[in-house]
C-alpha positions in Angstrom: 0.1 0.2 -0.2 1.3 3.5 -1.4 2.4 5.7 1.4 1.8 8.7 -0.6 -1.0 11.4 0.8 -1.0 13.5 -1.8 0.1 13.7 -5.3 -0.3 16.1 -8.3 0.8 14.7 -11.7 1.7 17.6 -14.7 -0.9 19.5 -13.0 -1.3 22.9 -15.1 -3.8 25.6 -13.9 -4.3 29.2 -13.5 -7.0 32.3 -14.1 -8.5 32.9 -17.4 -6.1 32.0 -20.2 -2.7 32.5 -18.1 -1.7 29.5 -16.3 -0.3 30.3 -12.5 1.3 26.7 -12.6 2.6 24.6 -15.1 2.9 20.4 -15.7 3.1 20.8 -11.7 4.5 17.2 -10.4 4.9 17.1 -6.6 3.7 14.4 -3.6 3.5 14.2 0.1 4.1 11.4 2.0 2.6 10.2 5.0 4.5 12.1 8.1 6.2 14.4 6.1 6.2 18.2 6.1 7.3 19.3 2.5 7.9 22.7 1.7 7.2 24.4 -0.8 9.1 27.6 -1.9 9.5 30.2 -4.1 9.1 34.2 -4.9 6.3 36.5 -5.3 3.9 35.1 -8.2 6.1 31.7 -8.2 2.6 29.9 -8.2 2.3 28.7 -4.5 -1.1 29.6 -3.5 -2.0 28.7 -6.7 -1.1 25.2 -5.8 -2.9 25.2 -2.6 -6.3 26.5 -4.5 -6.2 23.6 -6.7 -5.7 20.9 -4.5 -8.8 22.3 -2.1 -10.6 22.6 -5.3 -10.9 26.4 -5.5 -9.8 26.3 -9.0 -10.1 23.4 -11.4 -6.8 21.7 -12.7 -7.0 22.5 -16.8 -4.8 19.2 -16.9 -3.1 16.8 -14.8 -4.4 14.8 -11.7 -4.4 15.7 -8.0 -5.2 12.6 -6.1 -5.5 12.0 -1.9 -4.6 8.4 -0.4 -4.8 7.1 -4.5 -8.4 8.8 -5.2 -9.0 11.7 -7.8 -10.1 14.9 -5.9 -8.7 18.0 -8.8 -11.7 19.6 -9.5 -13.6 18.4 -7.0 -16.2 20.8 -4.8 -13.8 22.1 -1.9 -16.2 20.8 1.0 -16.3 17.3 -0.2 -12.5 17.8 0.0 -12.2 19.2 3.3 -14.8 16.3 4.0 -11.8 13.8 3.3 -9.4 15.4 6.1 -7.9 18.7 4.5 -7.4 21.0 6.5 -6.4 24.3 5.8 -4.4 27.6 7.2 -5.5 30.1 4.8 -3.2 33.1 3.4 -4.2 35.9 5.5 -5.3 33.9 8.6 -9.4 34.3 7.7 -10.6 34.3 11.0 -14.3 34.7 11.4 -13.9 38.1 13.0 -17.2 38.9 14.7 -17.2 35.4 16.7 -15.0 34.2 19.6 -11.9 32.4 19.5 -13.6 29.3 21.1 -16.4 29.6 18.5 -13.8 29.4 15.9 -11.9 26.7 17.2 -15.3 24.5 17.2 -16.1 25.6 13.7 -12.7 23.9 12.7 -14.1 21.0 14.5 -17.8 21.0 12.1 -16.8 17.4 10.2 -16.1 15.3 14.0 -19.2 13.7 15.7 -17.6 12.5 18.6 -17.4 15.0 21.6 -15.4 14.3 24.0 -13.0 14.3 20.5 -13.4 17.3 20.2 -12.7 18.4 23.8 -9.8 16.1 23.2 -8.3 18.1 20.5 -9.3 21.8 21.7 -7.3 21.0 24.7 -4.5 19.7 22.9 -4.6 23.1 21.0 -4.8 25.3 23.7 -2.0 23.1 25.2 0.2 24.5 21.8 -1.3 28.4 22.2 -1.5 29.1 25.7 -2.4 32.2 24.9 -6.2 31.5 23.0 -6.9 29.3 26.5 -6.5 33.3 27.9 -8.7 34.4 25.4 -11.3 32.0 24.7 -14.5 34.5 24.9 -12.6 37.2 23.3 -13.9 38.3 19.7 -11.1 37.1 17.0 -11.5 40.5 15.2 -9.7 41.8 18.3 -6.3 39.3 18.4 -3.0 40.7 17.1 -2.1 39.2 13.8 0.6 36.8 15.6 -2.4 35.4 17.5 -4.7 35.3 14.4 -2.1 33.1 12.9 -2.0 30.7 15.7 -5.9 31.0 15.8 -5.9 29.8 12.4 -3.5 27.0 12.7 -5.4 25.6 15.9 -8.8 26.1 13.6 -7.2 23.7 11.2 -5.7 21.1 14.2 -9.4 20.6 15.2 -10.3 18.8 12.0 -7.8 16.3 12.8 -6.5 16.3 8.9 -5.4 13.9 7.8 -3.6 16.2 5.5 -2.6 20.3 6.7 -2.1 22.9 4.2 -0.4 26.0 5.6 -0.6 29.1 3.2 2.1 31.9 3.8 1.6 30.9 7.7 4.5 33.8 8.2 3.6 36.3 6.3 3.0 40.0 7.7 3.9 39.1 11.2 6.9 40.5 13.2 10.2 38.1 13.0 9.9 38.0 16.5 6.4 36.2 16.3 7.7 34.4 13.1 10.0 32.5 15.6 7.2 31.5 18.1 5.0 30.3 15.5 7.3 27.9 14.1 8.6 27.0 17.4 4.9 25.7 17.9 4.9 24.4 14.1 7.9 22.5 14.8 6.0 21.0 17.6 3.0 19.8 15.5 4.9 18.1 12.9 7.0 16.2 15.5 3.9 14.4 16.4 3.4 12.9 12.7 1.5 15.6 10.7 1.3 15.1 7.4 1.6 19.2 6.3 2.1 20.7 2.8 4.0 23.9 4.3 3.8 26.6 1.3 6.4 30.1 2.1 8.1 32.5 1.4 10.4 32.5 4.3 12.2 29.6 3.3 15.2 29.5 6.4 11.4 29.3 8.6 10.0 26.4 6.0 13.3 24.7 5.8 14.0 24.5 9.5 10.8 22.3 10.1 10.4 20.2 6.9 11.5 16.9 5.5 11.8 17.8 1.8 10.9 20.7 -0.6 10.4 22.0 -4.0 11.3 25.4 -5.5 8.7 27.3 -7.9 9.7 29.4 -10.2 7.3 31.1 -12.8 4.8 27.9 -11.6 7.2 25.1 -12.6 9.2 22.9 -10.6 13.2 23.8 -10.8 14.3 22.7 -7.5 13.4 19.1 -5.5 15.5 18.2 -2.5 15.7 17.3 1.0 15.5 20.3 3.1 19.5 20.0 4.4 20.0 20.6 0.7 17.6 23.4 0.1 18.9 25.0 3.4 22.5 24.6 2.1 21.9 25.6 -1.7 22.8 29.4 -2.2 21.6 28.9 -6.1 18.2 28.3 -4.8 18.5 31.1 -2.0 20.2 33.9 -4.5 17.7 32.5 -7.8 14.5 32.1 -7.0 13.3 32.8 -3.1 12.3 36.4 -1.8 11.2 37.5 1.5 8.7 39.8 1.0 5.1 39.3 -0.6 2.6 36.9 -1.9 3.1 33.8 -3.8 
C-alpha cells in the first residue's frame, strides 16, 4: 500500500487564459512535512487553491490517498480530511476564539474527541486559552495566525495545508509560531507548507520543492535546499505573495 497522501501529476491551472502553474508534479508522503518555496508570483498559492478545489486543474491529476480530488468541490475535499491554514488567516472576526476553534471541528461527531483536540490545541497555544471569549477580530496578527492553525488542527486532518503562515508577522512572532509548528510536525502530522520565508520553512520540513514561474525547478531534502546558495539567490524572496 502506498504511503503517498497527496500527489499532483503534471498539473496545469490558472486564471483566465494564463496558467499560473505548469505541468507541476509533487507528492507528500505520510508523516512528511514538504515545503513549497518560491518568490512572489511563483504559483505557490495557486497550487494550494488547486488542491483544495477553489480552482479546477486544466490538465493533470490531483489525488488524496490515491483517490482523484482534482476539481471536486472544496467542501467534499475538506470532508476527506484536508485542513487549510489560509493565506491572510481569515478568522471569523465577529466570533469568539472558542467559536472559531469549534467551527474547525465541524465534521467531527465525537464530542469527547472535540474536547480532547481542543485541549491539545490550547496546550500548543496557551495565549488562546486566555482569549477564549474574546472576539477573534480583536486579536493581534500573531494570535490570529495561531488561531487559524488551531482551527485547522481541530479537524484532526489527514493532510494539513499551510499557506504563507509567516506573512505579515513580526520576526519574533514568526519564530514563536515556527517553534510551535515544529512541535506539531514532530507529532507525525502530514503537511504541505507553502512559504516565501525559506529558512523558517526548511527548519521544520522534510523535503522541499522550489517553484519558479509556476514550474518546479528544484527538489531536494530540506537540508540540501537550506545549503543551496543557488536556490536562495535565484528563486527565494523575503516579502510578498506567491
